[in-house]
N, C-alpha and C positions, 0 to 999 in steps of 0.2 A: 770736414775733410781738409787736409792741408793743400793749399794751392801754391805750387812751387814757382810758377812763372808769370801769372797774370798780375799786373800791378795797377791796371786801370781801375778807376772808381766803380765803373759799371761792369762787374763780373757776371758772366752767365752762371746760372744755377747748375751745378754738376751733381748728378745723382746716379744711383745704379740704374741700369737699363732693365726694363721689365717687358713682359709680353704685350702689355698695353701700348708699348712704344713701337710695336712691330711695323705698322704701316708707315709711320714717319721715318723710322730708321731705314727701311728698305727704299723709300722714296729718295732719301738723301744719298743712299748708296747708289741708286740708279742714276741720279743726277751727276754724281762723280764719274760713274762709268761712261755716261753719255759725253762727257768732256773729252774723253780719249786719252788722258794722261794719268789715270789713276790706277789702272789694273789691266791685266790681260783679259779679265772677264769682260763680257759685254752685256750681261743681264744679271741683275740681282737675283739670288735664289729665293725660294719661298721661305717663310719664317721658320718652319721646322728644320730645314737644311741649315739655315743661318744659325739658329739657336743651338743645334746639336754640335756645331763646329767651334763654338766659342766657350771659353772657360767662364763659369758663372760668376766668380768673384772679381773678374777683370773686364766687365762690360759697363760702360758709363755713357750717359747722354748729357748734353748741355742744352738748357732751355733758357729762353728770355723771360722777362718778368711776367709775361702773359701765358707762359707755359708752352710756347711754340718751340719745338725741337730745332736746334741750330746745328747740331752735329753729334757724332758718336765716336767712341773708341772701343775696341774689343781686342782680346788676345786669344790665341790658340796655342795649344801645346805643339812643339816642333817634333816631338818623338814620344813614344810610349816607354822608351828605355830609361831606366832609373838615372843613369848618368846625365841625362838631359832634363831632369825634373825642374831645374832652375832656369830653363831657357824657354821663352815664348816668342811667338811672332805676332805682331800687332798690325792693325789697320786703324786709321783715323780719317774720318770724312766730315767735312763741314759744308753746310748748305752754301751755295754760291753767294747769296745775298748777305751772308754773315761772315764771309772771309775778311781777314784783316782786322778783326775786332777782338782778338784774344781768345776766341773759342777753342781753336786747336791747342793753344798753350794750356788752357784750363783742363782740357780733356787729357792731354799728355801728363799733366801734373797729377790728375786723379789716377791715371794708370800707373804711374811710377809709385805713387803712395800705396796703391793696392798690391802691386807686385812685390815691392820691397817688404811690406808687412807679411806677405806669404812666403818670404825667403827666396824669391826669384832673383837671380843675379844678372841675367841678360835679357834685354828686350831688343828684338831685332825686326827688320823689315827689309823689303826691296822697293825701290822707288825709281820710276823712269827718270832719266837725267833731265828731261824737258820739264819735269815738275819741280821747278826751282823754288816755288813757294813752300812745298812740302820739305824739300831739302833744307831750306833756311829755317823753317819751324823746328825740324828735328835737331839741327845744329844748335839752335838756341836752347833746346831742352837737354843738351848734353850728349846727343848721339854723335858718333863719328863714322866717317866713311871707311869701310874696310875693304872695298874692292868694287870692281865693275864686271858684271857678267855680260860679255859682248854678244850681240845677236842671239840671245838666249831663247827668243820666241818670236813668232809672227803675230802681229796685231793689226787688224784692218789692212792686211795685205803688205805690210812692211816689217822688216826685222827690227826688233827693239832691244836696246841694252837695258840692264837693270843695275842700279847702284845699290850695293848692299850696305846697310847701316846697322849700327848696334849701340846700345847704351849699357855699359857695365855698371852695376850698382856700387857706389862707394860705401854703402851700408851693409849689404849682404856680401860677406867675404868668404 
């Protein structure tokens, strides 16, 4: 698999996500949710709900040399309408202890590789403006900010803005 962004000598192993990864994926997800700046969600879903909402060819995990999962990335369709067939929304979560080690970059690289191979031209997401590490990660991966939805939802009793980001493929035209 092509790694677009990680240049460090010790790259995490990125591979397709499987049901055997369920417990670790959901634990990493919950850890991110518990931090308060990852999502409006407060509890990770069960595996069946998670699995049914993600596109099979665009789910990846990163593991260390011992096989411990460090993070995951997954994409969902934004619409069933044919005109949006090339647009997906993604999430990327990295275990707190593994942040700053290139895991997120490796995962986004795998997602970009898989989506471009499938003819997907836009990968998008929404990020809380306080999540500056995620915004920097995405900018380094070629995402651009397209706007801010102000006070779009209440989270832990306060209104939150969401920064809309997207990456348009230079390959899929």
